[in-house]
MARPA-794541 format. One record per residue: z, x, y of N, C-alpha, C in turn; residue in one letter. Coordinates in steps of 0.2 Angstrom, whole numbers, plus 2048, in hexadecimal, padded with zeros to 3 digits. Atoms other than C-alpha are relative to their C-alpha. Layout:
<nodes>
ZXYZXYZXYa ...
</nodes>
This chain:
<nodes>
805803805D03CEE23F7FB7FB803m 8048057FCCFDCE024B7FB804804n 8057FC7FCCF5CEE2567FB8037FBy 8057FD804CECCF62477FB7FA7FEk 804805802CE6CE52417FB7FE806k 8058027FACDFCE12537FB805801t 8057FB7FFCD7CF22547FA7FF7FAa 804801805CCFCEF2437FB7FA801i 8048067FFCC9CDE2487FB801805l 8047FE7FBCC2CE52587FA8047FEi 8057FC803CB8CF224F7FB7FC7FCi 804804805CB2CE62427FB7FB805f 8048047FCCACCDA2507FA804804l 8057FC7FDCA3CE92597FA8027FBc 8057FF805C9ACED2497FC7FA7FFl 804806801C94CDB2477FC7FF806l 8048007FAC8ECDB2597FA805800v 8057FB801C85CEB2567FB7FF7FBg 805802806C7DCE52467FB7FA803i 8048067FEC77CD524F7FB802806a 8057FD7FBC70CDF25E7FA8037FDy 8057FD803C66CEA2537FB7FB7FCf 804805803C60CDB2487FC7FC805l 8048047FBC5BCD22587FA804803n 8057FC7FEC52CE125E7FA8017FBr 8057FF805C49CE424E7FB7FA7FFs 803807800C44CD124E7FB800806t 8048007FBC3DCD325F7FA805800r 8057FB801C34CE225B7FA7FE7FBk 805802806C2CCDA24B7FB7FA803a 8058057FDC25CCC2567FB803804e 8067FC7FDC14CD325A7FD7FB805k 8038047FBC0BCCC26A7F9802800v 8077FE800BF8CCB2697FE802807a 8027FE7F9BEFCD42777FC7FB803l 8048067FDBE3CC52798037FA7FDf 7FD806803BEECB62757FB7FA800p 804806801BE4CA726F7F98027FFg 8077FE801BD4CB126C7FD7FD7FAf 803804806BC9CA62617F98037FFd 8067FD802BBBCAF2587FA7FB800t 805805800BB1C9F2577FD7FE807e 8028027F9BB0C9D26A7FC805803k 8047FA7FEBA7CAE26C7F97FE800a 807801800B95CAC2717FC807803v 8037FA7FEB92CBD2798048067FFt 7FC7FA801B98CCF2757FC805804i 8037FA7FCB94CDD2828038067FFr 7FD7F9801B96CEF27D7FD805804l 8037FB7FBB94CFC28A8048077FFn 7FE7F9801B96D0F2867FB805803g 8057FB7FEB8ED1F28B7FA8007FCk 8067FF805B82D1F27C7FE7F97FEh 802806803B82D0D2768027FA805n 7FF8067FCB80CFE2817FC7FA7FDk 804806803B7BCED2798047FA801l 7FD807800B7ECDA2797FF7FD7FAv 801804806B81CD026A8017F8803l 7FF8077FDB7ECBD26E7FF7FB7FAs 800805806B81CAE2637FB7FA803k 8058067FEB72CA12647FF7FC7FAe 801804806B72C922598048027FAs 7FC7FE805B80C9824F7FE8077FCg 8027F9803B77CA924B801805805q 7FF7FB7FBB7CCB92537FA8057FFw 8067FC7FFB6ECC4259802806804i 7FF7FA7FCB6CCD62607FB800805v 8058017FAB64CD42717FB806800v 8047FA7FFB5ECE62727FC8027FAe 8047FF806B56CE52617FB7FA7FFe 805805800B49CD82658037F97FEd 7FD806802B56CCA2628007FF7F9n 800800807B56CCE2508077FE7FEl 7FA802803B64CC62458058067FFp 7FB7FB801B75CCF2468047FF7F9a 7FC800806B80CD32378067FC801d 7FA8057FEB8CCC42388078037FEk 7FA7FE802B99CCD22E803806804d 7FE7FB7FBB99CDC23A8037FD806q 7FD8047F9B9BCD02498067FD7FFv 7FA804801BA8CC62418068057FFq 7FB7FB801BB2CD623C802803807q 7FE7FE7F9BB1CDC24E8047FB804a 7FC8067FDBB7CCB2558078007FDl 7FA801803BC5CCA248805806802q 7FC7FA7FEBCBCDC24D8037FE807t 7FE8017FABCCCD625F8067FB800i 7FA805800BD7CC725A8068037FDa 7FA7FD803BE3CD2250803806804e 7FD7FB7FCBE6CDF25E8067FE803i 7F98027FDBF8CDF263802804806e 7FE7FC7FAC00CE42738068047FEr 7FB7FC803C0ACF126B7FE808801d 8017F97FFC0CD0426D7FD802807g 8017FE7F9C0BD05280802807801v 7FF7F97FEC09D17285800802807v 8007FF7F9C06D162977FF7FA804s 8018067FBC06D0A2A67FE803807k 8027FD7FAC00D172B27F8800801n 8088007FFBEED142B97FD807801p 8037F97FFBECD262BD7FF8047F9a 8017FD807BEDD2A2AA7FA7FD7FCk 805804804BDFD1E2A57FA8057FEq 8057FB802BD2D2C2A68028057FBq 7FD7FC805BDDD3729C7FF7FD7F9i 800804806BDDD2A28E7F87FE7FFf 807803801BCAD262918007F97FFe 800807800BCED142947FE7FD807v 8028037F9BC7D122A67F97FE7FFd 807803800BB6D0A2AA7FB806800p 8057FA800BAED1C2AC7FF8037F9n 8007FC806BB3D2329B8017FC7FAt 7FF804806BB8D152907FA7FC7FDg 806804803BADD0B2848027F8801f 7FE8077FEBADCF928B7FE7FB7FBe 801806805BAECE92808027FA804v 8008077FDBABCD82887FE7FB7FBm 802806804BACCC827E8007FA805v 8008067FCBA7CB82877FE7FA7FCq 802806803BA6CA62827FB7FC804g 8058047FCB9CC97289802801807e 7FF8007F8B99C9829C802807802g 7FE7F97FFB9CCAB29B808800801d 7F9800800BAFCA72998028077FDa 7FE7F9803BB8CB82968057FE7FBs 7FB800806BC1CB82858048067FFl 7FC7FA801BC5CCA2847FC806804a 8037FB7FDBC1CD928E805807800h 7FC7FA800BC7CEB28B7FC8067FFf 8047F9801BC3CFE28A8048037FAy 7FE7FB806BC4D0927B800807802i 8007F97FEBC9D1B27E8008057FBg 8017FA805BCBD2B2758057FF7FAk 7FC801806BD3D2D264807802802n 7F97FF7FFBE6D2D2638028077FCg 7FD7F9803BF1D3C25B7FD8017F9p 8037FF807BE9D3824A7F97FC800d 807803800BD7D322458017F8800f 800808801BDED202418037FD806m 7FD8037FABE4D1C2537FB801806s 8047FF7FABDBD192638037FD806t 7FD8037FABE0D162757FB7FB803y 8048067FEBDAD0627D8047FD806m 7FD8037FABDECFC28D7FC7F9801r 8028067FEBDCCEA2917FD800807k 8037FE7FABD0CE92A08047FE806a 7FC8027FBBDCCDF2AB807803800d 7F97FD800BEBCEA2A7800807801s 7FF7F9800BF2CFB2AA8038037FAd 7FD7FE806BFACFC2997FB8047FBe 8047FD805BF2D0928E8048007F9v 7FD801807BF5D0527B7FD8057FBi 8027FC806BF4D1026C7FF7FB7FAl 802805806BEBD0525F8008047FAy 8007FC807BEFD0B24D7FD7FB7FBs 803804806BE7D0623D7F98037FEg 8067FC802BD6D0E23E7FC802807f 8037FD7FABCAD1624B7FC7FA803h 8028077FDBC7D062567F9801803l 8077FF7FDBB7D0D25F7FB7FF7FAk 805800805BAED0E24E7FE7F87FEs 801807801BAFCFB24D7FB7FD805r 8048037FBBA5CF825D7FA805803f 8057FC7FDB9CD082637FB8037FAd 8057FF805B8DD082577F97FF803k 8078017FEB7AD0A25A7FE7F87FFp 802807800B71CF925D7FE7FE7F9a 803802807B68CF924C8058007FBd 7FA801805B78CFB2428037FA800t 7FD8077FFB7DCEA2487FB7FB7FCw 805805803B6DCE22408027FE7F9l 7FF802807B6ECD82307FA8027FCd 8067FD804B64CE22247FF7FE7F9k 802803806B65CD72157FA7FC800f 807803800B53CD12118007F97FEv 801807803B54CC12078047FB803l 7FB8057FCB63CB820F8017FA7FCl 7FE805804B66CAD2008058027FBv 7FB7FE805B73CAC1F37FD7FE7F9q 803801806B6FCAE1E18027FA7FCe 7FE806803B79C9F1DB7FB7FA802p 8048057FEB6DC941E57F98007FEd 8077FF802B5DC9A1DD7FF7FE7F9v 802802807B55C921CE7F98027FDd 8067FE802B44C9A1CE7FD805804r 8037FA7FCB3BCAA1D37F98017FEi 8077FF801B28CAC1D47FE807802g 8027F97FEB20CBE1D47F87FF800f 8088007FFB0DCC01DA7FE806802s 8037FA7FEB03CCF1DA7F87FF7FFr 807801801AF0CD21DB7FE8007F9p 8027FF807AF0CD61C88037FA7FCd 7FD805803AF9CC61C48077FD802g 7F98037FDB09CBB1C68047FD7FAs 7FC803805B17CB41BC8067FD803f 7FA8047FDB27CA91BF8058007FBs 7F9801804B39CA81B98037FA802l 7FD8067FFB43C991B88078017FDv 7F9800802B56C971B68027F97FEq 7FE806802B5CC881AC8077FF802k 7F98007FEB6CC821B48057FE7FAr 7FC802805B73C7B1A48018067FBd 7FF7FA804B71C8C19C802806804e 7FF7FA7FBB73C981AB7FC8067FEt 8047FA803B66CA31A37F9800803k 8068007FDB56CA91AB7FB8017FAw 805800805B46CA61A17F9802803q 8067FF7FDB34CAB1A37FC7F97FFl 803807800B2AC9B1A77F8801800e 8077FF800B18CA11AB7FF808800t 806803803B0CCA81A58027FD7F9p 7FE803806B16CA3195807800800e 7F9801800B27C9D1918038057FBq 7FD7FB805B32CAA189807802803a 7FA7FD7FDB43CB218A7FF806803e 8017FA7FCB46CC11958068057FEv 7FB7FB801B4FCD1193806800805k 7FB8027FBB60CCD19B802806804e 7FE7FB7FDB65CDE1A07FB802806n 8067FE7FBB54CE21A98007FB805m 8018057FBB54CD11B1806800805l 7FA8007FBB66CD31B87FF806805k 8017FB7FCB61CE41BF7FB7FE806d 8058027FCB52CDC1C78027FB805m 7FD8057FBB5BCCD1CF805803804t 7FB7FD7FCB69CD71D57FD804806q 8047FC7FBB5DCE31DE7FD7FB805a 8048047FCB53CD41E58057FC805l 7FC8047FCB62CCA1EC804805804f 7FC7FB7FCB6ACDA1F37FB805804n 8057FC7FDB5ACE11FB803802807l 7FD7FE7F9B61CEB20B7FB805803r 8057FB7FDB55CF3217804806804a 7FE7FA7FCB57D0421F7FE7FF807t 8028017F9B4ECFE22F7FD7F8800k 8028077FEB4ACED2377FC800806v 8038007F9B3DCE92447FC7F9800q 8038067FFB35CDA24C7F88007FEr 807800801B24CD52467FD7FC806f 8028037FAB1ACD22567F97FD7FFk 806804800B0BCC62597FA8057FFp 8067FB800AFFCD525C8008047FAe 8017FC806B03CDD24C7FD7FC7FAq 803803806AFACDA23B8048027FAs 7FC7FE806B01CD922A7FC8067FCl 8047FB803AF3CE5225803807801k 7FD7F97FEAFCCF422E8068017FCe 7FA800804B0BCF02237FE8007F8f 802801807B01CEF2138017F97FCg 7FF807803B03CDC2117FA7FC800m 8058047FFAF2CD62137FA8027FBd 7FB804803AF2CD32048068047FFp 7FA7FC802B04CD81FF7FF8027F9p 8007FD807B06CE31F08047FC7FBs 7FC805804B13CD61EA8037FB805l 7FC8067FDB1ACC51F08047FD7FBs 7FA803804B2ACBE1EA8027F9803i 7FD8077FEB2ECAB1EC8067FE7FCt 7F9802803B40CA61E98007F9802v 7FF8077FFB43C941E68077FE7FFg 7FA802801B53C8B1E98017F97FDm 7FF806803B5BC7C1E17FF7FA805a 8028057FBB58C721F17F97FF801d 8078007FFB46C751EF7FD804806e 8037FB7FAB44C811FE7FE8077FCt 8027F9803B3CC921FB800805806t 8017FA7FBB3BCA32037FC8057FDr 8057FC803B2DCAF201801807803t 8007F97FDB2ECC22037F98037FFl 8067FC801B1ECCC206801807800l 7FF7F9801B1ECDE2007FA804801i 8067FC7FFB12CEB2077FF8057FBg 8027FB804B0BCFA1FF806806800t 7FB7FB800B16D091FA7FE806804h 8017FA7FCB17D172068038067FDn 7FE7FA805B18D271FB804805805e 7FD7FB7FCB1DD3220A8077FE802k 7FA8027FEB2CD2820F8047FD7FAt 7FD803806B30D201FE8037F9802e 7FE8067FEB31D0F2067FA7FB800e 8058067FFB29CFE2078027FC806y 7FF8047FBB27CF22158017F97FDf 7FF807802B2DCE02128017FB806i 7FF8057FBB2BCD021C8017F97FDk 7FF807802B32CBF2197FB7FC803p 8058047FEB24CB321A8027FB806a 7FE8057FBB2ECA7225804803806d 7FD7FD7FBB35CB42317FC806803r 8037FB7FDB2ECC023E804807800d 7FC7FA801B37CCF2377FD8047FBv 8037FB805B31CDF22E8068047FEi 7FA7FC802B3ECE82237FD8067FCy 8027FA804B3CCFA21C8058017FBt 7FC800806B43CFB20B7FE8067FBv 8017FA805B45D0A1FF7FC7FE7FAg 804801806B39D0B1F08047FF7FAa 7FB800806B48D0D1E48017F87FFf 7FE807800B4DCFB1E87FA7FB7FEs 806804802B3BCF41E77FE8017F9i 8027FF807B37CFC1D78047FC7FBn 7FC804805B46CF31CF7FE7F9800k 8038077FFB3ECE21D57F98007FDv 807801801B2CCE61D27FF8017F8n 8017FF807B2BCE31BF7FA7FB7FEk 805805803B1DCDB1B48037FC7FBk 7FD805805B20CCC1A98018037F9w 8007FD807B1CCD619A8068057FFq 7FA7FC800B2BCE219E8067FC7FFe 7FA804800B37CD41A08007FC7FAl 800804805B32CCA1918048037FAk 7FC7FE806B3ECCB1827FC7FF7FAe 804800806B34CCF1728057FD7FBe 7FC803806B3ACC31647FE8047FAv 8027FD806B3BCCD1547FD7FC7FBp 803804805B30CC71468058007FAh 7FB800805B3ACC11377FE8047FAp 8027FC805B3BCCD1298007FC7F9q 801803807B35CC81178068017FCp 7FA800804B43CC410B7FE8057FAe 8017FA805B46CD20FE7FD7FD7F9s 803802807B3BCD00EE7F97FC802g 8068047FFB2DCC60F77FB805804t 8067FC7FDB1CCCD0FD7FE7FD806k 8038037FAB15CCB10E7FA7FC7FFp 805804801B09CBD1107F98037FEp 8067FD801AFACC81117FF8047F9e 8007FC806AFFCD11017FE7FB7FAa 802805805AFCCC00F77F97FE800n 807802800AEACBF0FC7FC8057FBn 
</nodes>
């Protein structure tokens, strides 16, 4: 009996040791290690992207990211932040090779890989790696840290799509760059007349202010303001000193829109003539040397006359059994 009890106890202890081993192994496996420990997205000031087809530099100047290859035009800060955040979240997991001879097979060597370099102040290296070919499925990519022989299979999405893009796709294509809640007045001016809208903060409703005070059609106004605050260009280019507003149909503009903020600042958009061949308009912010190309569909939603926006007040109907005033004469 003692022998049986001892054997059972030994088996039980072995089971406990086995369970503890696998739990400890699982815990270690769950502890992910960042590929770039301590990477701080806020410290990045330069992003260098080098591939066979796309080579560009994104630079942070005075808090604003710009695309150097696109005449230093403003970059889409959300895209840049998304790219930096992706780097911060890459884990040193899924190592598939440590053999330098296989780097070319996975396309993560300097000759075949897409190179990503992120630098901080003083050209300090924050992250440097190569993105290779797709993994076994579309949602994975081979990659390698520049100072390591380890090839990693990154899973989650096609990593190269986050970085390997034409320069103009990194540009900030939003035209107005203001938030609707900050705006309390909008003025529209055309060669055939002008009008203005005002929003009373205590009522949070837009009203026609000039040429006369009146209520507006809420649904039409909502469509118009949404189109205005979400104007997005199909193309962005630098307006150069040797160019003239006349070549963009803005001397004079077919429409100018001035947006006023609660802090008394304003922003004016100059809109050129309609190009019937391309179904587009040129737009230039008065305070920036940038020309946007915007589809006519969006501009047509914004380009309304005040008579279209004015809400017609119905005339009171005469009470039953009474004659209209003119009938008593």
